[in-house]
C-alpha positions as CSV (number, residue, x, y, z in Angstrom):
1,M,0.0,0.0,0.2
2,T,1.3,3.3,-0.8
3,T,1.1,5.9,2.2
4,P,-0.7,9.0,1.3
5,A,0.8,12.2,2.2
6,I,-0.3,12.8,6.0
7,T,1.0,15.1,8.6
8,Y,0.7,12.4,11.3
9,P,0.3,13.7,14.8
10,R,3.6,13.2,16.9
11,V,4.1,9.4,18.3
12,A,4.0,9.4,22.2
13,S,4.0,7.2,25.0
14,R,0.9,6.1,26.4
15,A,1.6,7.8,29.6
16,D,2.2,11.2,27.6
17,W,-0.9,10.1,25.3
18,L,-3.0,10.2,28.5
19,T,-1.8,13.2,29.9
20,A,-3.0,15.5,26.8
21,R,-6.0,13.5,26.7
22,L,-6.9,14.2,30.0
23,A,-6.5,18.1,29.3
24,L,-8.3,17.8,26.1
25,L,-11.3,15.8,28.4
26,A,-11.8,19.1,30.9
27,Q,-12.3,20.9,27.7
28,E,-14.8,18.4,26.3
29,K,-16.7,18.3,29.3
30,E,-17.0,22.1,29.8
31,L,-18.3,22.3,25.9
32,T,-20.5,19.5,27.1
33,R,-21.9,21.7,30.0
34,A,-22.0,25.1,27.9
35,R,-24.0,23.1,25.1
36,D,-26.6,22.0,27.6
37,R,-27.1,25.6,28.6
38,V,-27.8,26.6,25.0
39,N,-30.1,24.0,24.5
40,T,-32.0,25.1,27.5
41,A,-31.8,28.3,26.3
42,R,-33.4,27.1,23.2
43,R,-36.1,25.1,24.5
44,E,-37.2,28.3,26.7
45,L,-37.5,30.5,23.5
46,P,-41.5,31.9,23.3
47,M,-43.8,30.7,20.5
48,V,-45.4,32.5,17.3
49,R,-48.4,31.0,16.3
50,I,-48.5,30.1,12.0
51,T,-51.6,31.5,10.5
52,E,-50.8,31.5,6.9
53,P,-52.4,28.2,5.3
54,Y,-49.6,26.8,3.3
55,A,-50.2,24.5,0.8
56,F,-47.3,22.2,0.1
57,A,-47.2,19.4,-3.2
58,S,-46.5,16.0,-2.7
59,A,-46.7,12.5,-4.5
60,D,-49.6,12.1,-2.4
61,G,-51.4,15.7,-3.3
62,P,-51.3,18.7,-1.6
63,K,-50.4,19.0,2.0
64,T,-51.1,21.3,4.8
65,L,-48.1,22.2,7.1
66,L,-50.2,20.3,10.2
67,E,-50.3,17.4,7.5
68,L,-46.6,17.5,7.3
69,F,-46.3,16.5,11.0
70,A,-47.7,13.0,10.3
71,G,-49.6,12.7,13.3
72,R,-46.6,13.4,15.6
73,Q,-45.8,15.8,18.2
74,Q,-42.7,17.9,16.0
75,L,-41.9,18.3,12.9
76,I,-38.5,19.6,11.6
77,V,-37.7,20.9,8.4
78,Y,-34.5,21.0,6.9
79,H,-34.3,23.8,3.9
80,F,-33.2,22.0,1.1
81,M,-31.2,24.5,-1.0
82,W,-32.2,24.2,-4.8
83,L,-29.8,25.9,-7.3
84,W,-31.2,29.0,-9.6
85,E,-29.7,30.9,-12.3
86,N,-31.3,33.9,-13.9
87,G,-34.9,33.2,-12.1
88,R,-34.7,29.9,-13.2
89,P,-34.5,26.6,-11.2
90,L,-31.3,24.6,-12.6
91,D,-31.2,20.8,-13.2
92,E,-29.0,20.6,-9.6
93,P,-29.2,21.3,-6.1
94,C,-26.9,22.6,-4.0
95,R,-24.3,19.8,-3.4
96,G,-23.7,20.2,0.2
97,C,-27.5,19.5,0.9
98,A,-27.5,17.1,-1.3
99,G,-24.6,15.6,0.8
100,F,-26.3,15.9,4.3
101,A,-29.3,14.5,3.0
102,D,-27.3,11.4,1.5
103,Q,-26.2,10.7,5.1
104,I,-29.4,10.3,6.7
105,A,-31.1,8.3,3.7
106,R,-28.3,6.2,3.5
107,G,-26.3,6.5,6.6
108,H,-22.7,8.0,7.2
109,L,-20.8,5.4,5.7
110,T,-21.0,6.9,2.1
111,T,-19.2,10.1,3.2
112,L,-16.9,8.2,5.6
113,H,-15.7,6.0,2.5
114,R,-15.0,9.0,0.5
115,S,-13.0,10.4,3.4
116,H,-10.9,7.3,3.3
117,T,-12.2,6.1,6.6
118,T,-14.0,2.6,7.6
119,F,-16.5,2.6,10.2
120,A,-16.9,-1.0,11.9
121,L,-18.8,-2.4,15.0
122,V,-16.7,-4.6,17.9
123,S,-18.4,-6.4,20.5
124,R,-17.3,-8.7,23.3
125,G,-20.5,-10.9,22.2
126,P,-20.0,-14.2,20.4
127,L,-20.2,-13.7,16.6
128,A,-23.3,-15.7,16.0
129,K,-25.4,-13.7,18.2
130,L,-24.1,-10.5,16.5
131,M,-24.6,-11.7,12.9
132,A,-28.1,-13.0,14.2
133,F,-29.3,-9.4,15.3
134,R,-27.9,-7.8,12.5
135,L,-29.8,-9.9,10.3
136,R,-33.4,-8.9,12.1
137,M,-32.3,-5.3,11.9
138,G,-31.5,-5.7,8.3
139,W,-28.0,-3.8,9.0
140,N,-25.0,-4.0,6.3
141,L,-22.6,-2.2,8.9
142,P,-19.4,-4.4,9.2
143,W,-19.7,-5.7,13.1
144,F,-16.9,-7.7,14.3
145,S,-17.0,-9.8,17.9
146,S,-14.1,-9.8,20.1
147,E,-14.7,-12.3,22.5
148,G,-11.4,-14.0,23.9
149,T,-9.2,-10.9,23.5
150,R,-8.4,-7.7,25.5
151,F,-9.6,-5.8,22.9
152,N,-12.2,-4.5,25.1
153,H,-10.7,-4.4,28.1
154,D,-7.8,-2.4,26.6
155,F,-10.0,0.2,25.4
156,G,-11.8,0.9,28.5
157,V,-15.4,-0.5,27.6
158,T,-15.7,-4.2,29.5
159,L,-15.0,-3.8,33.2
160,D,-13.4,-6.6,34.8
161,P,-11.3,-6.4,38.3
162,A,-10.1,-9.8,37.4
163,V,-8.3,-8.2,34.2
164,A,-7.8,-4.7,35.4
165,P,-9.1,-2.1,37.9
166,P,-12.4,-0.6,36.8
167,L,-11.7,2.6,34.7
168,Y,-14.6,4.0,32.4
169,N,-14.2,7.0,30.6
170,Y,-10.7,8.2,32.4
171,R,-12.3,7.8,36.0
172,T,-12.1,4.9,38.6
173,A,-15.2,3.5,40.3
174,A,-14.7,5.8,43.4
175,E,-14.0,9.1,41.2
176,H,-17.5,8.1,39.1
177,L,-19.3,7.4,42.5
178,A,-18.1,10.8,44.2
179,A,-19.2,12.6,41.0
180,G,-22.5,11.3,40.8
181,S,-22.1,9.5,37.6
182,G,-21.3,5.7,38.6
183,G,-24.6,4.0,38.7
184,F,-23.3,1.2,37.0
185,F,-20.8,0.8,39.8
186,E,-23.0,1.0,42.5
187,E,-24.0,-2.7,42.5
188,P,-21.7,-3.9,39.8
189,D,-22.2,-7.4,38.1
190,Y,-18.6,-7.9,36.7
191,P,-17.2,-8.2,33.8
192,F,-20.0,-6.0,32.4
193,D,-19.3,-3.8,29.0
194,L,-20.3,0.0,28.5
195,H,-20.1,2.1,25.4
196,G,-17.6,3.9,23.6
197,L,-15.8,5.1,20.5
198,S,-12.2,4.5,19.4
199,C,-10.4,6.0,16.3
200,F,-7.2,4.8,15.1
201,L,-4.7,5.6,12.1
202,R,-2.4,3.8,10.1
203,R,0.9,4.8,8.5
204,G,1.5,1.9,6.2
205,D,1.3,-1.2,8.1
206,E,1.4,0.4,11.4
207,V,-1.8,1.4,13.4
208,Y,-2.0,3.9,15.8
209,H,-4.7,4.4,18.4
210,T,-5.6,8.4,18.2
211,Y,-8.7,8.9,20.3
212,S,-11.2,7.6,22.3
213,T,-14.7,9.1,24.3
214,Y,-17.3,7.4,26.1
215,A,-20.6,8.1,27.8
216,R,-21.9,11.7,26.7
217,G,-18.8,12.1,24.7
218,V,-20.4,9.9,22.3
219,E,-23.5,12.0,21.6
220,D,-21.4,14.2,18.9
221,V,-21.9,11.4,16.1
222,I,-25.8,10.6,17.3
223,G,-27.5,12.8,14.6
224,P,-30.7,12.5,15.8
225,L,-30.1,13.8,19.6
226,R,-28.5,16.9,17.9
227,L,-31.5,17.2,15.6
228,L,-33.7,17.2,19.1
229,D,-31.8,19.6,20.5
230,Q,-32.7,21.8,18.0
231,T,-36.5,21.4,19.2
232,A,-38.6,23.4,21.7
233,L,-39.5,19.6,23.2
234,G,-35.6,18.9,22.8
235,R,-35.1,14.9,23.9
236,Q,-37.9,14.5,26.0
237,E,-35.4,13.1,28.9
238,E,-35.9,13.7,32.6
239,W,-32.7,15.4,33.1
240,E,-33.7,18.3,30.5
241,E,-34.7,22.1,31.5
242,P,-37.0,23.7,31.5
243,K,-38.8,21.2,33.6
244,N,-42.1,20.1,32.8
245,R,-42.2,21.2,29.2
246,A,-43.9,18.1,27.9
247,P,-44.3,15.7,31.0
248,G,-46.4,13.1,29.0
249,L,-43.7,12.7,26.5
250,V,-41.0,12.2,28.9
251,K,-39.0,9.0,28.3
252,P,-38.1,7.2,31.5
253,L,-34.8,7.1,32.8
254,G,-32.4,3.9,31.1
255,P,-32.2,2.3,27.7
256,P,-35.0,2.8,25.4
257,P,-38.1,0.1,25.9
258,G,-37.3,-1.6,22.9
259,F,-35.2,-2.4,19.7
260,P,-35.4,0.0,17.0
261,D,-37.6,-2.9,15.0
262,E,-40.2,-3.1,17.9
């Protein structure tokens, strides 16, 4: 393989990398708190009633603005830019808008692949179980099992005192409990797995770990959450401010009540 022209990050020891990562983590946590404040302010904006009788053309005939909600509580409209010239519409839209829509319609893989990046799933579970669930969901994402290896342990997503002192998101169990973020440490059933995201870079045949993030740090790549953050009702989760905005819609704490196909 021919190595492309890349200005690589400096190569450091694991200890030096961790020092730099912890400094960045402090900035990332402040960004998360600042984003929460902005999202709260967004949800606290007043409302303006729409009285114009808008009519939208669709494959199913004309639609009112209310009908665009399709019976749901909220509507997000992405204003897709079309290109015009001399007052006449061209045959092509904005390429940036097309790229954004493609990510939603077909997932993020096309854009990632064009940027020379592969996305894959890795789980500690047995491969047969992973493949059975992927088939059920109709996914085409590459998914791999790390069962029987230290991969999950080494990258901080499998916690097992028999292998290493429990550490998640760069905090020990005691630090999580002191910070109020250690619910999963209160009555742990070791070993157990948590979620995260790691990035790697190759130089020729050499592979480098460049980044890992966990817990809410993964939110930045969850598009639907960021879309919901733009709305008046937000994510409809208990912790959000202002309180009691839509109590009938608030989801209980914990994992979703079902899988995506349920």
